C-alpha positions in Angstrom: 0.0 0.0 0.0 1.1 3.5 -0.8 0.0 6.8 0.6 -1.4 9.4 -1.9 -2.2 13.1 -1.4 -4.8 14.6 -3.7 -5.6 18.3 -4.1 -8.8 19.1 -6.0 -10.2 22.5 -6.9 -13.7 22.5 -8.4 -17.0 24.4 -8.2 -15.7 26.9 -5.6 -14.2 24.2 -3.3 -10.7 23.1 -2.5 -10.3 19.5 -1.2 -7.1 18.2 0.3 -7.0 14.5 1.1 -4.4 11.9 1.9 -5.2 8.2 1.9 -3.7 4.7 1.2 -4.2 2.8 -2.0 -2.6 -0.1 -3.8 -1.2 1.8 -6.8 -1.6 4.9 -9.0 -4.5 3.5 -11.1 -6.4 2.3 -8.0 -5.8 5.6 -6.2 -7.5 7.5 -9.1 -10.5 5.3 -8.7 -10.5 5.4 -4.9 -10.4 9.2 -4.7 -14.0 9.3 -6.1 -15.3 7.1 -3.3 -13.3 9.0 -0.7 -14.8 12.4 -1.9 -18.3 11.1 -2.2 -18.0 9.8 1.4 -17.2 13.4 2.5 -13.6 12.6 3.5 -10.8 15.1 3.2 -10.3 18.7 4.2 -12.8 20.9 2.4 -12.6 24.7 2.0 -13.7 27.5 -0.2 -11.8 28.3 -3.3 -12.8 31.6 -4.8 -9.8 32.4 -7.0 -10.6 30.0 -9.8 -13.3 29.7 -12.4 -16.0 27.5 -10.8 -16.5 25.6 -14.1 -12.9 24.4 -14.2 -11.5 21.4 -12.4 -7.9 21.0 -11.3 -6.6 17.8 -9.8 -3.1 17.1 -8.6 -1.8 14.1 -6.7 1.5 12.8 -5.4 2.8 9.7 -3.7 3.6 10.5 -0.2 6.9 9.1 1.1 6.2 7.6 4.6 9.8 8.0 5.6 9.8 11.8 5.4 
């Protein structure tokens, strides 16, 4: 299992969420379930166009 950190900006919201998943492909599927379950840190994002979506993710090194 690897740890992943996703940052999502969409529809006036900013979501920051870290979770564990098997691999990159599975993590991109799991993030949908995680967000629909209400997990992650949610905040307002007023600086971007609400109709745009920005998603970034990284593998988190557990040793750091």
